[in-house]
C-alpha positions as a printed Julia matrix, in Angstrom:
465×3 Matrix{Float64}:
 -49.4   -45.22  -40.95
 -48.12  -48.77  -41.12
 -49.51  -51.25  -38.57
 -48.78  -54.67  -40.13
 -45.72  -56.6   -38.89
 -42.42  -56.21  -40.68
 -41.46  -59.05  -42.98
 -37.72  -58.29  -43.01
 -35.34  -60.22  -40.81
 -35.73  -58.76  -37.32
 -33.69  -59.55  -34.22
 -33.7   -57.94  -30.8
 -30.71  -56.79  -28.79
 -31.0   -56.15  -25.07
 -28.93  -53.06  -24.28
 -28.06  -52.38  -20.62
 -27.53  -48.79  -19.51
 -26.43  -47.09  -16.3
 -26.9   -43.43  -15.42
 -25.29  -41.21  -12.82
 -28.22  -41.16  -10.39
 -31.82  -42.09   -9.68
 -34.52  -39.92   -8.15
 -38.12  -38.76   -8.15
 -39.99  -35.5    -8.15
 -43.01  -33.62   -9.44
 -43.72  -33.21  -13.11
 -42.38  -30.12  -14.82
 -44.99  -27.68  -16.09
 -44.38  -28.86  -19.63
 -44.76  -32.51  -18.63
 -47.98  -31.77  -16.79
 -49.33  -29.84  -19.79
 -48.67  -32.72  -22.19
 -50.04  -35.23  -19.66
 -53.3   -33.29  -19.57
 -53.35  -33.22  -23.39
 -52.72  -36.97  -23.54
 -55.65  -37.53  -21.19
 -57.93  -35.53  -23.48
 -56.81  -37.54  -26.53
 -56.86  -41.17  -25.29
 -57.18  -43.64  -27.03
 -55.54  -41.71  -29.89
 -52.63  -40.47  -27.79
 -50.05  -42.02  -30.11
 -50.71  -38.71  -31.94
 -48.18  -37.14  -29.54
 -45.33  -39.57  -30.22
 -42.19  -37.98  -31.66
 -39.85  -39.71  -34.09
 -36.47  -39.15  -35.67
 -34.44  -41.18  -38.17
 -30.66  -40.71  -38.05
 -29.28  -41.46  -41.51
 -25.58  -42.31  -41.33
 -25.13  -41.93  -45.09
 -22.3   -43.82  -46.74
 -20.36  -44.06  -43.45
 -22.21  -47.02  -41.96
 -21.34  -48.24  -38.47
 -20.89  -51.65  -36.84
 -23.93  -52.89  -34.94
 -21.98  -52.96  -31.68
 -20.95  -49.33  -32.09
 -24.55  -48.26  -32.65
 -25.78  -50.21  -29.62
 -23.05  -48.67  -27.46
 -24.11  -45.23  -28.71
 -27.73  -45.88  -27.7
 -26.62  -47.0   -24.23
 -24.54  -43.84  -23.88
 -27.45  -41.68  -25.07
 -29.79  -43.1   -22.42
 -27.14  -42.72  -19.73
 -26.43  -39.13  -20.79
 -30.01  -37.81  -20.87
 -32.05  -38.44  -17.73
 -35.32  -37.92  -19.59
 -34.79  -41.26  -21.36
 -34.63  -43.06  -18.0
 -37.68  -41.3   -16.57
 -41.21  -42.71  -16.39
 -44.49  -41.55  -14.95
 -44.84  -42.34  -11.26
 -46.38  -41.17   -8.01
 -43.73  -39.55   -5.84
 -45.22  -38.0    -2.72
 -45.84  -34.3    -2.7
 -46.89  -33.84   -6.34
 -50.14  -31.93   -6.28
 -51.07  -33.1    -9.77
 -51.4   -36.73   -8.7
 -48.5   -37.84  -10.91
 -44.79  -37.26  -10.99
 -41.57  -38.38  -12.61
 -39.39  -41.27  -11.47
 -35.8   -41.47  -12.7
 -34.16  -44.9   -12.87
 -30.46  -45.32  -12.28
 -30.22  -48.08  -14.87
 -32.06  -50.71  -16.85
 -32.23  -52.52  -20.16
 -33.54  -51.2   -23.49
 -34.78  -53.64  -26.14
 -33.56  -52.55  -29.58
 -34.88  -54.05  -32.83
 -32.35  -54.78  -35.58
 -33.9   -54.85  -39.04
 -32.29  -55.95  -42.3
 -33.0   -53.06  -44.67
 -32.49  -55.14  -47.8
 -32.06  -53.14  -50.97
 -33.73  -49.98  -49.64
 -32.7   -49.3   -46.05
 -34.16  -45.76  -46.09
 -37.6   -47.13  -46.95
 -37.2   -49.82  -44.3
 -36.29  -47.16  -41.72
 -39.43  -45.2   -42.6
 -41.55  -48.33  -42.18
 -39.93  -49.16  -38.84
 -40.49  -45.58  -37.68
 -44.18  -45.72  -38.58
 -44.61  -49.07  -36.86
 -42.91  -47.99  -33.64
 -44.76  -44.66  -33.57
 -48.17  -46.18  -34.26
 -49.07  -47.15  -30.69
 -49.24  -45.14  -27.48
 -46.61  -45.61  -24.8
 -47.23  -47.36  -21.5
 -46.34  -44.25  -19.55
 -45.65  -46.02  -16.26
 -44.15  -49.29  -17.44
 -42.26  -48.58  -20.67
 -39.07  -46.64  -21.23
 -39.89  -43.41  -23.09
 -37.65  -44.44  -26.0
 -38.26  -47.06  -28.68
 -35.2   -47.68  -30.83
 -34.27  -49.71  -33.87
 -31.25  -50.2   -36.11
 -31.63  -50.71  -39.85
 -28.74  -52.5   -41.51
 -27.36  -52.91  -44.98
 -24.59  -55.4   -45.66
 -24.39  -56.19  -41.95
 -23.68  -52.59  -40.9
 -26.01  -49.92  -39.5
 -27.2   -47.33  -42.01
 -30.1   -45.79  -40.06
 -31.03  -45.45  -36.39
 -34.72  -44.99  -35.6
 -35.91  -43.21  -32.46
 -39.54  -42.96  -31.31
 -40.01  -40.84  -28.21
 -42.72  -40.35  -25.63
 -43.8   -36.72  -25.47
 -43.65  -36.84  -21.66
 -39.89  -37.26  -22.04
 -39.2   -34.53  -24.54
 -40.55  -32.06  -27.05
 -39.54  -31.59  -30.68
 -36.48  -29.49  -29.85
 -35.26  -32.12  -27.42
 -35.79  -34.8   -30.07
 -33.46  -32.86  -32.36
 -30.86  -32.71  -29.57
 -31.11  -36.49  -29.18
 -30.69  -37.1   -32.91
 -27.64  -34.82  -32.96
 -26.08  -36.45  -29.9
 -26.73  -39.96  -31.2
 -24.97  -39.19  -34.47
 -21.97  -37.82  -32.54
 -21.91  -40.82  -30.2
 -21.86  -43.2   -33.16
 -19.02  -41.29  -34.81
 -16.74  -40.53  -31.86
 -18.22  -41.82  -28.63
 -18.52  -39.42  -25.72
 -15.33  -37.56  -26.67
 -15.97  -33.81  -26.77
 -19.61  -33.98  -25.64
 -20.39  -31.6   -22.79
 -22.65  -32.84  -20.03
 -26.17  -31.31  -19.98
 -26.31  -28.21  -17.8
 -29.56  -29.15  -16.1
 -32.05  -32.02  -15.91
 -35.83  -32.52  -15.83
 -35.73  -33.08  -12.05
 -33.74  -29.86  -11.6
 -36.21  -27.98  -13.79
 -39.17  -29.31  -11.8
 -37.56  -28.2    -8.53
 -36.98  -24.72   -9.98
 -40.56  -24.41  -11.23
 -42.05  -25.55   -7.92
 -39.93  -23.09   -5.91
 -41.31  -19.76   -4.62
 -39.58  -17.94   -7.5
 -41.1   -20.4    -9.97
 -44.57  -19.8    -8.54
 -44.06  -16.04   -8.86
 -43.05  -16.29  -12.52
 -45.92  -18.65  -13.28
 -48.44  -16.32  -11.63
 -47.17  -13.37  -13.69
 -47.62  -15.37  -16.89
 -51.15  -16.37  -15.96
 -52.04  -12.74  -15.18
 -51.32  -11.98  -18.85
 -53.6   -14.84  -19.94
 -56.42  -13.65  -17.67
 -56.15  -10.1   -19.04
 -56.35  -11.33  -22.64
 -59.11  -13.87  -21.98
 -61.27  -10.99  -20.78
 -61.24   -9.45  -24.29
 -60.66  -12.1   -26.96
 -63.52  -13.8   -28.81
 -64.92  -16.6   -26.67
 -63.75  -18.97  -29.4
 -62.56  -18.53  -32.96
 -64.8   -21.1   -34.67
 -68.01  -20.82  -32.69
 -70.7   -22.47  -34.79
 -70.84  -25.97  -36.28
 -71.47  -25.71  -40.02
 -71.79  -29.36  -41.04
 -72.4   -32.85  -39.76
 -69.02  -34.18  -38.61
 -67.21  -36.7   -40.75
 -66.3   -40.12  -39.4
 -63.56  -40.03  -38.17
 -64.33  -36.52  -36.99
 -60.87  -34.92  -37.31
 -59.2   -34.62  -40.71
 -55.67  -33.5   -41.47
 -55.09  -31.5   -44.64
 -51.58  -30.86  -45.92
 -50.09  -28.33  -48.32
 -46.55  -28.76  -49.65
 -45.41  -25.53  -51.29
 -42.1   -24.03  -52.37
 -44.01  -20.87  -53.27
 -45.16  -20.55  -49.67
 -41.59  -20.98  -48.43
 -40.33  -18.25  -50.76
 -43.17  -15.9   -49.85
 -42.56  -16.35  -46.12
 -38.85  -15.59  -46.57
 -39.63  -12.49  -48.63
 -42.15  -11.08  -46.16
 -39.91  -11.8   -43.18
 -37.08   -9.86  -44.85
 -39.33   -6.99  -45.92
 -40.84   -6.46  -42.47
 -37.96   -7.46  -40.2
 -39.79  -10.35  -38.52
 -39.34  -14.11  -38.39
 -40.89  -16.51  -40.84
 -42.77  -18.08  -37.95
 -44.36  -14.69  -37.19
 -45.44  -14.36  -40.83
 -47.17  -17.75  -40.76
 -48.73  -17.24  -37.32
 -50.09  -13.82  -38.29
 -51.5   -15.17  -41.56
 -53.17  -18.11  -39.83
 -54.64  -15.85  -37.16
 -55.88  -13.27  -39.66
 -57.6   -15.92  -41.79
 -59.17  -17.57  -38.74
 -60.55  -14.16  -37.74
 -61.86  -13.59  -41.26
 -63.58  -16.98  -41.25
 -65.28  -16.26  -37.93
 -66.02  -12.58  -38.5
 -63.83  -11.4   -35.6
 -61.97   -8.1   -35.21
 -59.45   -9.74  -32.88
 -57.7   -13.05  -33.41
 -56.51  -15.44  -30.72
 -54.23  -18.38  -31.44
 -52.31  -20.6   -29.04
 -48.81  -21.2   -30.45
 -46.62  -23.92  -29.0
 -43.66  -22.12  -27.41
 -40.4   -23.99  -26.84
 -39.48  -22.04  -23.66
 -35.75  -22.41  -24.36
 -34.74  -18.8   -23.84
 -32.01  -19.43  -21.24
 -28.65  -21.07  -21.9
 -29.2   -24.05  -19.6
 -32.44  -24.96  -21.29
 -31.35  -24.81  -24.93
 -29.97  -28.35  -25.08
 -32.09  -29.86  -22.31
 -33.92  -33.02  -23.31
 -37.28  -32.54  -21.63
 -40.74  -31.26  -22.37
 -40.4   -27.52  -21.93
 -42.87  -26.47  -24.61
 -46.24  -25.12  -23.52
 -49.1   -23.18  -25.05
 -48.59  -19.47  -25.49
 -51.27  -16.92  -26.38
 -51.11  -14.76  -29.51
 -53.7   -11.96  -29.49
 -53.86   -9.43  -32.32
 -56.39   -6.83  -33.39
 -56.71   -7.39  -37.13
 -58.53   -4.22  -38.16
 -55.66   -2.79  -40.23
 -55.75   -1.55  -43.82
 -53.45   -4.23  -45.25
 -51.99   -7.57  -44.25
 -48.48   -6.14  -44.39
 -49.47   -3.61  -41.73
 -50.2    -6.53  -39.39
 -46.75   -8.08  -39.44
 -44.83   -5.8   -37.07
 -47.72   -5.72  -34.56
 -47.94   -9.5   -35.05
 -44.29   -9.88  -34.13
 -44.8    -7.8   -30.97
 -47.91   -9.81  -30.06
 -46.0   -13.05  -30.54
 -43.22  -11.87  -28.22
 -45.76  -10.98  -25.53
 -47.25  -14.44  -25.82
 -43.86  -16.17  -25.73
 -42.95  -14.38  -22.5
 -46.08  -15.76  -20.81
 -45.8   -19.38  -21.95
 -44.29  -20.99  -18.83
 -46.79  -21.62  -16.03
 -48.35  -24.34  -13.92
 -51.17  -26.01  -15.92
 -53.2   -26.33  -12.7
 -53.15  -22.54  -12.41
 -54.07  -22.28  -16.09
 -57.13  -24.45  -15.47
 -58.16  -22.12  -12.65
 -57.65  -19.1   -14.92
 -59.84  -20.76  -17.57
 -62.61  -21.39  -15.06
 -62.39  -17.8   -13.84
 -62.7   -16.42  -17.37
 -65.76  -18.57  -18.01
 -67.39  -17.43  -14.77
 -66.69  -13.76  -15.52
 -68.05  -13.92  -19.08
 -70.82  -16.44  -18.58
 -69.51  -18.77  -21.29
 -66.54  -21.0   -22.0
 -63.53  -19.02  -23.23
 -61.01  -20.96  -25.31
 -59.69  -20.15  -28.81
 -59.49  -23.84  -29.85
 -56.92  -22.73  -32.42
 -53.28  -23.76  -32.11
 -50.1   -23.27  -34.09
 -46.9   -25.31  -33.93
 -43.85  -24.34  -35.97
 -41.79  -27.5   -35.61
 -38.76  -26.25  -37.52
 -35.8   -26.21  -35.17
 -34.93  -22.6   -36.03
 -37.61  -19.99  -36.7
 -36.4   -18.64  -40.03
 -35.74  -14.94  -40.3
 -35.63  -13.28  -43.67
 -32.56  -14.18  -45.71
 -30.57  -17.36  -46.05
 -32.3   -18.39  -49.28
 -32.47  -16.58  -52.61
 -35.09  -13.84  -52.84
 -37.96  -14.81  -55.12
 -39.72  -12.38  -57.43
 -43.5   -12.29  -57.7
 -43.21  -14.13  -61.02
 -40.98  -16.76  -59.4
 -43.54  -17.37  -56.67
 -46.4   -17.72  -59.14
 -44.37  -20.21  -61.15
 -43.56  -22.2   -58.01
 -47.23  -22.24  -57.07
 -47.92  -24.55  -59.99
 -46.04  -27.26  -58.1
 -48.07  -26.94  -54.91
 -49.66  -30.16  -53.62
 -52.63  -30.49  -51.27
 -53.84  -33.78  -49.82
 -55.44  -35.34  -46.74
 -52.92  -37.77  -45.23
 -54.69  -38.68  -41.97
 -57.9   -38.77  -39.97
 -58.48  -39.22  -36.23
 -61.4   -39.78  -33.92
 -60.36  -37.33  -31.22
 -58.19  -34.22  -31.0
 -58.55  -31.58  -28.28
 -58.73  -28.66  -30.73
 -60.81  -27.37  -33.64
 -57.97  -25.87  -35.69
 -54.42  -27.14  -35.24
 -51.75  -25.92  -37.68
 -48.3   -27.54  -37.88
 -45.33  -26.25  -39.9
 -42.31  -28.26  -41.06
 -39.74  -27.86  -43.83
 -39.07  -30.43  -46.56
 -36.11  -29.22  -48.62
 -37.18  -26.04  -50.44
 -40.86  -26.53  -49.58
 -42.86  -25.61  -46.53
 -45.19  -28.33  -45.32
 -48.21  -27.0   -43.45
 -50.79  -29.38  -42.02
 -54.15  -28.4   -40.59
 -55.94  -30.88  -38.35
 -59.48  -29.67  -37.78
 -62.88  -30.64  -36.41
 -64.99  -31.31  -39.49
 -68.12  -30.06  -37.74
 -66.57  -26.57  -37.78
 -64.19  -26.9   -40.73
 -65.37  -29.5   -43.26
 -62.72  -30.96  -45.58
 -63.36  -28.3   -48.22
 -62.84  -25.57  -45.61
 -59.63  -27.22  -44.39
 -58.29  -27.14  -47.93
 -59.58  -23.58  -48.3
 -57.65  -22.42  -45.23
 -54.42  -24.01  -46.45
 -54.69  -22.6   -49.96
 -55.66  -19.21  -48.53
 -52.48  -19.08  -46.42
 -50.41  -19.73  -49.53
 -52.33  -17.3   -51.74
 -52.33  -14.53  -49.12
 -48.59  -14.74  -48.54
 -47.64  -15.14  -52.2
 -49.73  -12.09  -53.05
 -48.52  -10.07  -50.05
 -44.88  -10.7   -50.97
 -45.4    -8.55  -54.07
 -48.19   -6.12  -53.24
 -50.31   -4.7   -50.44
 -53.25   -7.02  -49.77
 -56.28   -5.26  -48.23
 -57.57   -6.99  -45.12
 -61.03   -6.8   -46.68
 -59.81   -9.3   -49.3
 -59.14  -12.12  -46.84
 -62.68  -13.47  -46.69
 -62.63  -13.89  -50.47
 -59.53  -16.09  -50.24
 -61.29  -18.71  -48.11
């Protein structure tokens, strides 16, 4: 990640904005969950920053048009005018404060001969430091120009304001605002303050309690943790991120999803869980997938942090990996239905599980499919087993990042880069040394490539690691 100052010509525009209202209220459950995660990760909490680059392609825009679009974006989405505060009545000790208006400082950078590269550098610079959650707007923005016109708009977002799905909504809306202004854009159906009021209502408490009852039931039977024993002296920094970029993996996921009538996300989650169980010698796997919680119409285009941890629990004692996929899909659905709850209640559930079992209970394994749409089978050409093996020769594995502190031992992220899946695993090197991180990533690819063409016995998984 870039930290040195930019050398290109940089100016700053001060962009005023005015919204429809101001207000204050408690944090939503999703906001409170990410606030707790931020607290566990300080001083490395820039890890949670989200970023998007809007490439305007050959149809560049005047600087004034782009600045007007940014002002309209902030006015349109209340999350971008909301900062951490202390409104009375919030039992978590923090809440959200919505401003009616303000001024956003926007950097304007001359992209020179390679504006796309300049946009990437600006993105990395803006994303490289944590937000001031109480004093700073939750949006950092920049324009990259070529020939005096805007070619790229860079957004860096505080995770308290939105999750990855909301970031995609912002990128979409910004592109539309640049092209045609507010014409044809429907107003958001709900807001973060509305969502918080709903969640803190009696009905919200009832739904949250039902979700936590599912967690308590599962925490009574899952392994206390998936990676229980340190196996090496930790590296410095302690947490390493491994990355696999694989078109073969993408093709295998599509094939298995089509064969078994599940989503590609289910295929990857089930594979990750099965391999984690194999590594730890467990008959049951437990993984905490990030769930977007956008199952109702009013929430689908809401810019806010709705995502929370779900719980995926699956007994893996089956004859073959393929036999796990339909049960894996059903287990994922159960977990998704119980992924909206008050984090304070979750903490109490966690303490209760530890008291009942006499030890801490926490999987310390998480899974985040950050693709906007969980791919079902189909949509891309079906690959033969020979195709997948040929594609495997182009697979790349590297270690792009290290960190001092992450609140997990095994954290898998999935994105798509053209025809290739990109899977990163950030892990505690005391439990998963660098060689084991690479082994897990290569095992996911090998398992799925093999399973796309033949039945893979579950007894073979340990040998893949």
